[in-house]
C-alpha positions in Angstrom: -99.9 -189.3 -28.8 -96.7 -191.1 -29.6 -93.9 -191.3 -27.0 -92.0 -188.6 -29.0 -95.0 -186.3 -29.0 -95.5 -186.9 -25.3 -91.8 -186.2 -24.6 -91.8 -183.0 -26.6 -95.0 -181.8 -25.0 -93.5 -182.4 -21.5 -90.3 -180.6 -22.4 -92.1 -177.6 -23.7 -94.4 -177.4 -20.7 -91.5 -177.7 -18.3 -89.4 -175.1 -20.1 -92.3 -172.6 -19.7 -91.8 -173.0 -16.0 -88.1 -172.2 -16.3 -87.9 -168.7 -18.0 -84.3 -168.4 -16.8 -83.3 -170.8 -19.5 -84.5 -169.1 -22.7 -81.5 -170.3 -24.7 -82.2 -174.0 -24.3 -82.8 -175.7 -27.6 -84.6 -179.0 -27.7 -82.3 -181.7 -29.2 -83.4 -183.4 -32.4 -82.2 -186.9 -31.3 -84.2 -189.1 -28.9 -81.4 -189.5 -26.3 -80.8 -185.8 -26.1 -84.5 -185.2 -25.6 -84.7 -187.9 -22.8 -81.8 -186.3 -21.0 -83.3 -182.8 -21.2 -86.7 -184.1 -20.0 -85.0 -185.9 -17.1 -83.0 -182.8 -16.2 -86.1 -180.6 -16.2 -88.0 -183.1 -14.1 -85.1 -183.3 -11.7 -84.8 -179.6 -11.1 -88.6 -178.9 -10.8 -89.5 -177.7 -7.3 -92.4 -179.5 -5.6 -95.7 -178.0 -6.8 -98.9 -179.1 -8.4 -99.4 -179.5 -12.1 -102.4 -179.4 -14.4 -104.5 -182.5 -15.2 -103.3 -182.6 -18.9 -99.7 -182.4 -17.9 -100.1 -185.2 -15.4 -102.0 -187.4 -17.9 -99.3 -187.0 -20.5 -96.5 -187.5 -18.0 -98.1 -190.6 -16.6 -98.6 -192.2 -19.9 -95.1 -191.4 -21.0 -93.4 -192.7 -17.8 -95.4 -195.9 -17.7 -94.6 -196.7 -21.3 -90.9 -196.0 -20.7 -90.9 -198.3 -17.7 -92.7 -201.0 -19.8 -90.1 -200.7 -22.5 -87.3 -201.2 -19.9 -89.1 -204.4 -18.9 -91.0 -205.0 -15.6 -89.8 -207.8 -13.3 -92.4 -209.2 -10.9 -91.8 -210.8 -7.6 -93.4 -214.1 -8.8 -90.7 -214.2 -11.5 -88.0 -214.5 -8.9 -86.7 -217.5 -7.0 -85.9 -217.2 -3.3 -82.4 -217.8 -2.2 -83.6 -218.5 1.3 -87.2 -218.8 2.7 -88.8 -215.5 2.1 -85.6 -213.8 0.9 -84.6 -212.9 -2.7 -81.6 -211.5 -4.4 -82.1 -209.6 -7.6 -79.8 -207.5 -9.8 -81.5 -204.9 -11.8 -83.2 -201.4 -12.0 -85.4 -201.1 -8.9 -87.7 -198.7 -10.8 -88.8 -201.7 -12.9 -89.6 -204.0 -10.0 -93.2 -204.9 -9.3 -93.7 -205.6 -5.6 -95.5 -204.0 -2.8 -92.8 -201.5 -1.8 -89.3 -200.5 -2.8 -86.8 -198.6 -0.5 -85.3 -195.3 -1.6 -82.0 -194.1 -0.2 -83.1 -190.5 0.5 -81.4 -187.4 1.8 -82.6 -185.6 4.9 -84.7 -183.1 2.9 -86.7 -186.1 1.5 -87.4 -184.3 -1.7 -85.4 -186.4 -4.1 -82.2 -185.6 -6.0 -82.1 -182.2 -7.8 -78.9 -182.8 -9.7 -79.9 -183.2 -13.4 -79.5 -186.9 -14.6 -77.5 -187.9 -11.4 -76.9 -191.6 -11.2 -78.2 -192.1 -7.6 -81.2 -194.2 -6.9 -83.0 -191.2 -5.4 -82.8 -189.5 -8.8 -84.0 -192.6 -10.6 -87.0 -193.2 -8.4 -88.2 -189.7 -8.4 -87.7 -189.4 -12.2 -89.8 -192.5 -13.1 -92.4 -192.1 -10.3 -93.2 -188.6 -11.7 -93.5 -185.1 -10.2 -96.2 -186.3 -7.9 -93.7 -188.1 -5.7 -91.7 -184.9 -4.9 -94.9 -183.1 -4.0 -96.0 -185.9 -1.8 -92.7 -185.9 0.0 -92.8 -182.2 0.4 -96.2 -182.4 2.0 -94.9 -185.0 4.5 -92.0 -182.8 5.4 -94.1 -179.7 5.7 -96.3 -181.5 8.3 -93.2 -182.8 10.1 -91.6 -179.3 10.2 -88.0 -180.5 10.2 -85.6 -182.6 8.2 -85.8 -186.3 8.4 -83.6 -188.0 11.0 -81.0 -190.6 9.9 -82.4 -194.1 10.4 -86.1 -193.2 10.2 -88.5 -193.9 7.3 -91.4 -192.4 5.5 -93.8 -194.1 3.1 -95.5 -192.6 0.0 -97.5 -193.9 -3.0 -95.3 -195.0 -5.9 -97.4 -193.2 -8.6 -96.0 -194.3 -12.0 -93.6 -197.0 -10.7 -94.8 -200.6 -11.0 -94.5 -201.1 -7.2 -97.3 -199.8 -4.9 -95.3 -197.8 -2.4 -91.9 -196.2 -1.9 -90.3 -196.2 1.5 -87.8 -193.4 2.0 -85.0 -193.7 4.5 -82.0 -191.6 5.3 -78.9 -193.7 5.7 -75.7 -192.7 7.6 -73.0 -190.7 5.8 -69.6 -192.2 6.5 -66.9 -189.5 6.4 -64.0 -191.4 7.6 -63.5 -194.5 9.8 -66.7 -196.5 10.2 -68.1 -196.1 13.7 -70.6 -198.1 15.8 -73.0 -195.3 15.5 -72.9 -195.6 11.7 -73.6 -199.3 12.0 -76.5 -198.7 14.5 -78.1 -196.1 12.3 -78.0 -198.4 9.3 -79.7 -201.1 11.3 -82.3 -198.6 12.2 -82.9 -197.8 8.5 -83.7 -201.4 7.8 -85.8 -202.0 10.9 -87.7 -198.7 10.3 -88.6 -199.7 6.8 -89.7 -203.2 7.8 -91.8 -201.9 10.7 -93.4 -199.2 8.4 -94.1 -201.8 5.7 -95.7 -204.1 8.2 -97.9 -201.3 9.6 -99.1 -200.6 6.0 -99.8 -204.3 5.3 -97.1 -204.7 2.7 -96.5 -208.3 1.8 -93.1 -207.7 0.0 -90.4 -205.1 0.2 -87.2 -204.5 -1.9 -84.2 -203.0 -0.3 -81.5 -201.1 -2.3 -78.0 -201.1 -0.9 -78.7 -198.2 1.6 -75.8 -195.7 2.2 -73.2 -197.6 0.1 -73.1 -195.2 -2.9 -72.8 -191.4 -2.3 -72.9 -192.0 1.5 -69.7 -194.2 1.4 -70.7 -197.0 3.8 -68.4 -200.0 3.1 -70.3 -202.4 0.8 -69.6 -205.6 2.5 -70.3 -204.4 6.1 -73.5 -202.8 4.8 -74.6 -206.1 3.2 -73.9 -208.0 6.5 -76.0 -205.5 8.4 -78.8 -205.7 5.9 -79.0 -209.4 6.0 -78.6 -209.7 9.7 -81.3 -207.1 10.4 -83.8 -208.5 8.0 -83.4 -212.1 9.3 -83.4 -210.9 12.9 -86.6 -208.9 12.3 -88.3 -211.8 10.6 -87.4 -214.2 13.5 -88.3 -211.7 16.2 -91.7 -210.8 14.8 -92.6 -214.0 12.9 -93.1 -211.8 9.9 -94.0 -213.4 6.6 -93.1 -210.4 4.6 -91.0 -211.3 1.6 -87.7 -209.4 1.3 -85.8 -208.7 -1.9 -82.2 -207.5 -1.7 -81.9 -205.4 -4.9 -78.4 -204.8 -6.2 -77.2 -202.9 -9.2 -73.5 -203.4 -9.3 -71.7 -206.7 -9.9 -69.7 -206.0 -6.7 -72.7 -206.0 -4.5 -74.2 -209.0 -6.3 -71.1 -211.0 -5.5 -71.1 -209.9 -1.8 -74.8 -210.7 -1.2 -74.4 -214.1 -3.0 -71.5 -215.0 -0.7 -73.2 -213.9 2.4 -76.5 -215.5 1.7 -74.9 -218.8 0.7 -72.9 -218.7 3.9 -76.1 -218.5 5.9 
């Protein structure tokens, strides 16, 4: 099957699961089809799928990621011993684990084509990720606490694992509790990664997007927590600070050079 054939197959199968949308027409152009497919993946509730669907989905997503271009840890240069700074799409990063800024439901973003990292990671990992998260949450029996972390396979992403953490939501003035919870996010991910023998981990800018944590203070906490953890535990785990926006790139550059 070509990528277009895979895409059309997946759209048609997903539409069969959504009988409440009988009026939806499949766009003729590629970009419209991609947006529709992503939307259908985003709104799909966690449940199993057949072997044929998974095989086509996996082939499609892996090819899409390959076309975006995969960046490997060995392609990067450290800015300090064991610490890297990389600007790019975290769903294309090949390392042991990447960190997802999740919400307390831990099921990914259900908003079609939303620009958050949670949406991107779940989209390109495939429907298996939402199901794996749902099973974790069912066993836990309650929503995830802020500052904690869970780990799942990465499925179709080029990394091996995804670590999901719920960052603090800043609704007004930044408080000490907000700062402490963000520290906990980073430490929880590092400890969980160590427990699972990960040799490398990539952090996104936790809580700085939809959760409104001030970017510079978040970066300070991220760097201090990672460096403190490495010193306290003599950890040799390599840490990548992944940024997407130019603003965050400049902040991290300044802070890491100052160290």
